[in-house]
N, C-alpha and C positions, 0 to 999 in steps of 0.2 A: 650459560646464565637462566634457572628454570622461571617458568612461564607464570605470569605474574596472577596472583587469584582475583577473584570477583574483588576483597573488599582491597585489596594493594592497590586497584584503579581509580581508586578515590583521592580525592581533593590532591590531584597532579596537573599538569601544565594542559595532556591532552584531555583530560574530563573538560575543563572549562572553555578548549577551544569549542569542544562539542557541545556542551548544552548553550555554550554562546550563537554556534550558528543556526542549530534546531531554534533556537529562539527567534531568530533575526528571520528564519522561513517563515515560522509563521505568523509572524506579525506583518510580514509583506507580501501576502499569499491574496494574490486575485479570487480566488473560490472563496464564495460567503453563502450562506442560504439565501436562494431565489433568485441572485444573480445568473447571469449564461454563464453555463459549464466553459475552462476553456478546452477547447479541440486540439490539445497534444499531441505532438509526433511521438509515436513506439515504434520502437524497432521487436520482431519477433524474435525469440530463442536464438534460432540461428543467425540471426544476423544480417541475413539476404534480403527482409523485404520492412517496409516503416508504413505505417497504419498513424491511422488519425485515433483516438481516442475517443471521439462521439461517430466514429464510424461503426463503433459496436453497439451502437444505440437504436433501440428496435421500436415502433410503434406500440402503443400501448404497452409496453413494458420497460420497466425502470433498470437500469444500470449500477450494479453494486462493484465497487473499486477499493479493493486494499491495498496501498503502498505500502514495502520492505526492503528488508535486503535480511539473507540468513546469516549474519552475523550479530543483530538484533535478537537478543532470547526472548524477550516478549513477543514479537510477531512470530517466531517460531514457535512457538509455547501455545501463540493464539490459533495457528493454522487451522488444526483439525475441529476451533467450536468454526472457524471463518466455513470448513467444509460443510462441517452439518448446515451452514445456516444454504449456502449453495446446494444440497440435494433437498433441502427442506420447501425452499421457496424455487426452486425452477420451473415451475411450471408459469409464473407470473416473472419473473426479474432473473436478468441476465449476471452472470460474477465475473468479476476480470480479478488479477495478483501484477501491480506492476511493479519490477522491479528498481530500485532504485538505488543510488550509493552505499554505501558499507556505513552502517553506525556505529560496528565497532570491528574496525580491520585491523589486522595484527600490526601494520605499519601508522597505529594510534592509540585511540581510548580502547582498547583492549579484554576481553573477558575468556577467564580460562576455559568458560561454559560453550564459548563460540560452537554452530554447528560445523561449521566450513570455519576453518585458516585461509581466510584468505586477506589481502591487502586494498589499501586504496586503487581502487581501479585506473588503469591508466590511458585504457583506448576501450572502444563499442566493445571488441573483440573479449576483454578480458570481461567488463561488464556480462554481459552473454552468457560468457561462459560457467559464470556464477550463478545463474539466474537458471542457471539449465540443472542445477540440482536439484533445485523446488521440484524438477519432472519426476525425480523418482520417490515422492511422496504422492504422486497420483492424485492429486488434488482436482476435483470434479468440476475444473471450469479452465478457460486459457490464461497463459503467464505471457506476460507483452515488458518489455524492458525503457526504462528510462532510458534518454539522451545522452551524450557526454557533455553536452550543457545543463545539463538538468530542469529540462525544461517542464517537464509533469512535478517534481519536487517543487520546484520554486511554485509554480503557479499553485500547486495544492497544498504548499505547507505540510508535505509527508511526512517529512525526517522527523525522529528514528522510523515511527509506523503510524499509520492513519485511514480510516474507511472513510468514504463517503457513498452516498446517492444520488445518480444524476437521475432525473424525470422530466423530459421531455424538452429537452437540452438547456435547461438548468437548474441546478444544484438544489438536490431536496433536503440533502441530509447530512451533515457536518460531523462526523466525528470527532474525539476530543485527539488531542494531538500524544502519542505516546510517550513515556512507555505509562506516568501516571493517570492519565487520564483518559485513555481510552476501554472502550467496552464495548463489547460482544452484546450482553445482555441487551442494552440501549440500540444498537443495529438491530439485533432481534423484535426491539420492540416497535422499533419504527417500520421495517419490516412487515409484524402483523398487521400494524392500521394500516398499510402498505394495500395490503390482500382486502384489508373490510372495505376497504374506501371503493375500491375497484370489481369488487363482490356485488357494492351495494348499485356502483354506476351499469353494473351489465344489467342489474334488476329491474334500473330505471330505463335502460332503453327501448 
């Protein structure tokens, strides 16, 4: 059977299930502007070590977190822009990519133009293996992986892709949920304001 193209995937049952799931994770997410950031557990891409998200947070530096997966075309297309943000603001901000469940797995609502062919993750090993594909892109930041309990995805309403900024342990910026409402331009504007604020702070100390 030939692989379905992008448009042939619309209006099917898998599409409705996927959209419903992403809406639910957005509605029920705990991460909101100004609230304490959820310190979710994450795995390294080799699957050997568990770290907590807020362990990456350093004093006087924000942490920008971009959630997504290889099967999300929007996420993959924006990774170059995300990498540019990481390079432009690495002097004052730390960046990390968190790999979550597949947005468009081969055995779900799949697209012809997927970056890789990958099915729904059945184990942490499979999820880490998929995340390792991102390492081939040489992103200027670390890549961590959500647990099979989807702790990060649920807490941050990340599916299919989303960007957050955390400052002093609290959510400081909530990007729109992809694919329609996410914007790297908006994230860059927040980072520019963050730099200006911190430059002023250093001058007044």
